[in-house]
DRENRORO-666945 format. One line per 10 residues: number of its first residue (from 0); their letters; for each residue x, y, z of C-alpha. Coordinates in steps of 0.25 Angstrom, whole numbers, plus 5000, padded with zeros to 4 digits. Example, Ala and Ser with C-alpha at 12.3 -4.5 7.8 and 13.67 -1.06 7.14 Angstrom:
// DRENRORO-666945
0> AS> 5049 4982 5031  5055 4996 5029
//
This chain:
// DRENRORO-666945
0> MTHPNDVPPS> 4984 4279 4953  4980 4276 4967  4969 4284 4974  4966 4286 4989  4953 4278 4986  4961 4266 4983  4967 4265 4997  4960 4264 5011  4960 4277 5018  4964 4270 5031
10> VLLPRLATEL> 4977 4267 5025  4979 4280 5016  4975 4290 5027  4986 4287 5037  4997 4288 5026  4991 4301 5021  4991 4306 5035  5005 4303 5037  5009 4309 5024  5002 4322 5028
20> RTRQSVSPPP> 5009 4322 5041  5023 4320 5035  5020 4331 5025  5015 4340 5035  5003 4343 5027  4993 4344 5038  4995 4346 5053  4985 4346 5064  4981 4359 5070  4982 4362 5085
30> WASFVKTGVH> 4968 4359 5087  4968 4346 5080  4971 4338 5093  4958 4341 5100  4948 4344 5089  4936 4335 5086  4935 4331 5071  4920 4334 5071  4907 4336 5079  4904 4322 5079
40> KQRAPTQLDW> 4917 4318 5086  4918 4318 5101  4933 4319 5102  4945 4324 5095  4953 4313 5087  4962 4305 5095  4972 4301 5084  4984 4310 5084  4986 4311 5069  4971 4312 5065
50> WYLRSASVLR> 4973 4326 5059  4983 4319 5048  4973 4308 5046  4961 4318 5044  4970 4326 5034  4973 4314 5026  4958 4310 5026  4954 4324 5022  4965 4324 5010  4960 4310 5006
60> KIYLAGDVGV> 4945 4315 5006  4948 4327 4998  4956 4319 4988  4944 4309 4986  4933 4319 4987  4939 4330 4978  4933 4344 4980  4929 4343 4995  4927 4354 5006  4929 4354 5021
70> ERLSEEYGGK> 4914 4352 5023  4913 4339 5015  4926 4334 5022  4921 4337 5036  4909 4329 5032  4918 4317 5029  4924 4318 5043  4910 4319 5050  4902 4309 5058  4890 4307 5066
80> KDRGSAPYHA> 4888 4315 5079  4884 4308 5092  4871 4314 5095  4866 4303 5105  4853 4297 5101  4850 4308 5090  4851 4304 5076  4865 4305 5068  4869 4317 5061  4882 4318 5053
90> RTGSRSVTRE> 4892 4329 5057  4904 4334 5049  4918 4333 5054  4926 4345 5058  4928 4355 5047  4939 4362 5055  4947 4350 5055  4944 4347 5040  4947 4361 5036  4960 4362 5043
100> IVHQLEKSGL> 4965 4349 5036  4960 4354 5023  4968 4367 5024  4980 4359 5029  4979 4350 5016  4977 4363 5008  4990 4369 5014  4998 4357 5011  4994 4356 4996  4986 4343 4997
110> VQRYKSKGRR> 4972 4350 4995  4968 4362 4988  4955 4370 4987  4946 4368 4975  4938 4379 4971  4927 4381 4981  4923 4366 4982  4933 4362 4992  4947 4355 4992  4954 4346 4982
120> VTPEGAKLLD> 4967 4338 4984  4979 4343 4976  4988 4335 4967  4998 4334 4978  4987 4329 4988  4982 4319 4977  4996 4314 4975  4998 4312 4990  4985 4304 4991  4988 4296 4979
130> GLSREVLTSM> 5002 4292 4983  4998 4288 4997  4987 4280 4991  4996 4273 4982  5006 4270 4993  4995 4264 5002  4990 4256 4990  5004 4251 4987  5006 4246 5002  4992 4240 5002
140> AAARPELAKY> 4995 4233 4989  5008 4226 4995  4999 4219 5005  4987 4216 4995  4992 4214 4981  4978 4215 4975  4979 4230 4977  4991 4232 4968  4982 4234 4956  4978 4247 4962
150> L> 4992 4253 4961
//
């Protein structure tokens, strides 16, 4: 069985984002075009489909981490704030963006709430990620035959 760890995220995430868009599992809210993704950022994202890519990334991180909450996910998307000559301090990403994406993934049935510990991927979400991972690995194995043993 192919796992999302078996393929590079740079190849898997665009395909997963396209799949989420065609399924209409997630959609950017009206404020998504001008919101910053964290206090460490100076501007809003310039990519038009950034919401779908972030949603795909959140789904993959929930799958890999298991029971994870919005707070821990926002730490994954954080960075360092430009404080001039002052020392570096880590800042978290926007919890509002992360929370909205998690709620949309819950509504689409790809993620479910798990007790009070956070969220977990449903069997449907795992099937989607595993299937796309297998497609990516198959296409990579066509170019590099040594990868065929992982199929």
